[in-house]
C-alpha positions, 0 to 999 in steps of 0.5 A: 500500500502506498499513498501518492500524489498525482495531478493534485489528487490523492490516489491510494495505491493498493494491491488487490485482485479476485475477491470472494465473500467469507462467512466466518464460522468458529472452527471446531478446534476453537469451539472445543477450547478447554476450560481454564483454572484461574486464581483471583482475589476479591474484596469488599468493605463492610458498611454500617448497614451490611451484615458479614454474610453480605460482605463475604458474598460481595467479596466472592463475587468480586473475585469471580468477576476478576477471574472471568475477566482474566480467563477471557483475556487469556482465551483471546490472547491464546488465539491472537496470531502474530501477523496482521494478515490474519486480522479476519480470523482473529476477530472471530474470537472477539465474541468469546465470553466465560462461564464459571463451572467450579469455584474453590476458595483458597483463602478468605478472612477479615483483613488484619489491618482493616477489620471492615475489609473482607478478602477472599482468594479463589480458584475458578474453572472458567469455560469459554463460551462463543455466543452465536451471531445472527441477530442485530446488525448484518452488513454486505461487502463487495468489490467492483471487480473480481479479476484485477490487473495492475493499474485497475481502479476499484471501488468497495460497496457496502450496505447494512440493515441498521443505522451504524458506524463503519470501519474499513480496513485493508490488509496487505500481503506484507501484513500491514493494515491500513484504516481506509475509513474513517480517514483524514478527509472522510471522518464521518463513518455513520451510515443509514440503514438499507442505503448502498454506499461506496468507497471511495465516494463519487467525487472524492479525492481518493481513488483505489488502484490495484498495484503490486507493492514495490518489494513484492516479487510474486505473480499473484498477491492475495489480500483482504478488505474487512469492514466492521460495523457497530450500533453505537459510535465506538473508539475501536482504535485510536485515530489521528491522521497527523502523518497522512490521509490514512492510519497505517499499521505495519506488520509488527503492530500486533498490538493494534489487533489485540486492542481491537479485539479487546474493545469488541469483546466488551460489546454484546455480539448483536452490537457489532458485526463484520464482513470480509472480501479476499482479492488477488491481483495478477501480473 
């Protein structure tokens, strides 16, 4: 991917080619992810109106909540691949939740320094749960051409069944990820339900052109366009376009994937969705 200036117009050069829509399903190996034992500590303060039993219950609930959060984080982390080119697969794990199967109390009691503070340490067996999507937002994604040669111009078409906010990513063959939308020119990423949209918009200074990366030696390059839609305006990733029109993450910026997945994990499955097209360009 390269951003170049030509005849006073910004042209976004991108290696693209044959595309096919992907419907991401949870692989069998992920569905059979084993439960994990997690240790966590919880605490609760006793007020004038609390009974000791209520404080103990709150402390245990606090420990279980922390165990659940740590377990879900581990489930996500274990599946976060090292290459940004796997962004499409990584996002399937963003829906993982946790269910506590068993709790063992390791230690509990009133704090020696503060007699109003009750502490408990537990070991919880947490099972990963992947909620099924299918309700809420759905989005369609396609490209204007299916068989591309170097120099071909391309448009991205998308449409959602509900009002939502969209983020469009381009994932290059070298593992780098570019946030196409929003960008420094088009920062409003809100779209209306059942209205067809295209990127770049007609009359926009941006155009997408299929080109091989300068250091690419092969005859065919395979890459992806991914779109994420959320019901509410979300800060999925830090924006800011001081250095150029688009936000670009190189192949080593795996922290972007982790942050994005963690943010989506905080949303309910019906509050967001995604779609992917895979494309190739041939010499």
